[in-house]
C-alpha positions as CSV (number, residue, x, y, z in Angstrom):
1,M,0.0,0.0,0.0
2,A,1.3,3.4,-0.9
3,E,0.4,6.5,1.0
4,H,0.8,10.1,-0.1
5,I,1.1,12.7,2.6
6,F,0.2,16.3,1.9
7,H,1.1,19.0,4.4
8,L,-0.5,22.3,5.0
9,K,0.5,25.2,7.3
10,A,-2.1,27.7,8.5
11,N,-1.8,31.0,10.3
12,W,-4.8,32.8,11.8
13,P,-3.6,35.9,13.7
14,G,-6.9,37.3,14.9
15,L,-10.5,36.7,15.5
16,R,-13.5,35.8,13.3
17,N,-13.2,38.5,10.7
18,D,-9.4,38.6,10.4
19,V,-7.4,37.4,7.5
20,G,-5.1,34.4,7.7
21,E,-3.0,32.4,5.3
22,I,-2.3,28.9,4.2
23,Q,0.6,27.2,2.5
24,A,0.6,23.7,1.0
25,G,3.0,22.7,-1.7
26,N,2.5,25.2,-4.5
27,L,-0.5,26.8,-2.8
28,L,0.1,30.0,-0.9
29,T,-3.0,32.2,-0.3
30,K,-4.8,34.4,2.1
31,I,-7.9,33.1,3.7
32,S,-11.0,34.6,5.3
33,I,-14.7,34.3,5.7
34,P,-16.5,35.2,2.5
35,P,-18.6,38.3,2.3
36,E,-21.8,36.1,1.8
37,M,-21.2,35.1,5.4
38,D,-20.4,38.6,6.7
39,G,-16.7,38.2,6.5
40,P,-14.0,40.4,4.9
41,G,-13.8,38.3,1.7
42,V,-10.0,38.4,1.4
43,G,-8.3,35.6,-0.4
44,T,-10.2,32.3,-0.6
45,N,-12.3,30.4,1.9
46,P,-13.2,26.9,2.9
47,D,-16.3,26.8,0.7
48,E,-14.3,27.8,-2.4
49,M,-11.5,25.4,-1.5
50,L,-13.8,22.4,-1.2
51,L,-15.4,23.4,-4.5
52,G,-11.9,23.7,-6.1
53,A,-10.8,20.4,-4.7
54,A,-13.9,18.6,-6.1
55,A,-13.7,20.4,-9.4
56,T,-10.0,19.8,-10.0
57,C,-10.1,16.2,-8.9
58,Y,-13.0,15.6,-11.3
59,I,-11.6,17.3,-14.4
60,I,-8.1,15.7,-13.9
61,T,-9.8,12.2,-13.4
62,L,-11.9,12.7,-16.5
63,A,-8.9,13.8,-18.6
64,A,-6.9,10.8,-17.4
65,M,-9.8,8.4,-18.3
66,M,-10.1,10.0,-21.7
67,E,-6.4,9.6,-22.3
68,R,-6.4,5.9,-21.3
69,S,-9.4,5.3,-23.5
70,G,-7.7,7.0,-26.5
71,L,-10.5,9.5,-26.7
72,E,-9.2,12.6,-28.4
73,K,-10.5,16.0,-27.5
74,E,-10.3,19.6,-28.7
75,S,-11.0,21.0,-25.3
76,L,-12.2,20.1,-21.8
77,V,-13.6,23.0,-19.8
78,M,-15.9,23.1,-16.7
79,E,-17.8,25.4,-14.5
80,S,-18.9,24.2,-11.0
81,D,-21.1,25.6,-8.3
82,G,-21.1,25.0,-4.6
83,I,-24.3,25.4,-2.7
84,V,-24.2,26.1,1.1
85,D,-27.5,25.9,3.0
86,V,-28.0,28.0,6.1
87,T,-30.8,26.8,8.3
88,N,-31.2,28.1,11.9
89,G,-27.7,29.5,11.8
90,I,-26.2,26.1,10.8
91,F,-24.0,26.2,7.7
92,T,-24.2,22.9,5.6
93,Y,-22.3,22.4,2.4
94,K,-25.3,20.9,0.6
95,K,-24.4,20.3,-3.1
96,I,-21.7,20.6,-5.8
97,I,-22.8,20.9,-9.4
98,H,-20.2,20.2,-12.1
99,R,-20.9,21.3,-15.7
100,P,-18.1,19.9,-17.9
101,T,-18.1,20.5,-21.6
102,I,-16.1,18.0,-23.6
103,T,-15.4,19.1,-27.2
104,L,-14.3,16.1,-29.2
105,K,-12.5,16.3,-32.5
106,A,-14.6,17.2,-35.5
107,D,-14.5,13.6,-36.9
108,A,-15.7,12.0,-33.6
109,T,-18.1,9.1,-34.1
110,D,-21.3,8.4,-32.3
111,K,-19.4,5.7,-30.4
112,D,-16.8,8.4,-29.3
113,I,-19.6,10.7,-28.1
114,A,-21.2,7.8,-26.1
115,L,-17.9,7.0,-24.6
116,A,-17.3,10.6,-23.6
117,H,-20.7,10.6,-21.8
118,R,-19.9,7.3,-20.0
119,L,-16.5,8.6,-18.9
120,A,-18.0,11.8,-17.7
121,Q,-20.2,9.8,-15.4
122,K,-17.5,7.4,-14.3
123,A,-15.0,10.1,-13.5
124,E,-17.4,11.5,-10.9
125,T,-17.6,8.2,-9.0
126,S,-13.9,7.6,-9.4
127,C,-12.6,11.0,-8.2
128,M,-11.0,10.7,-4.7
129,I,-12.6,13.9,-3.5
130,S,-16.1,12.9,-4.6
131,R,-15.6,9.6,-2.7
132,A,-14.4,11.5,0.4
133,V,-17.5,13.7,0.6
134,Q,-20.0,10.9,-0.5
135,G,-22.9,10.7,1.8
136,N,-22.3,14.3,3.1
137,V,-22.4,16.5,0.0
138,E,-24.5,15.8,-3.0
139,I,-22.6,15.9,-6.3
140,E,-24.6,16.6,-9.5
141,L,-23.2,16.2,-13.0
142,Q,-24.5,18.2,-16.0
143,A,-22.1,17.1,-18.8
144,T,-22.2,18.3,-22.3
145,V,-20.4,16.5,-25.1
146,E,-20.0,18.2,-28.5
147,T,-17.8,17.9,-31.6
148,G,-15.6,20.6,-33.0
149,L,-16.2,22.3,-36.3
150,K,-15.4,20.4,-39.5
């Protein structure tokens, strides 16, 4: 069994509405509570970071699956939304919605298009972050597969 250990250092110098910082590998950023939650909105926040972790894990997993399958693409782009519910003052990360758009080569076959749809679904269940939050945060996938211009 192989284990990979990732290390993060955090510094929080003040109280609730202060600004801190985190450093992990190539990541170095300021952190604070977002303005939507009455914070200063400096740098990033845990809500964006969870969304970023889920989105980057998904898109990298999908790209790797496409490569292993020999499925050529022109582009792979995605937008994602994180939805946080606030009920009775309790914040709950409720849902993440991924909207990948896979643009295949202009000569892609119907079989290629079907494979792209299958891989888009499979990548969501294979992504390490999706598996980590499974049962706590709903993940919704709205994939689009298209072909480039001929």
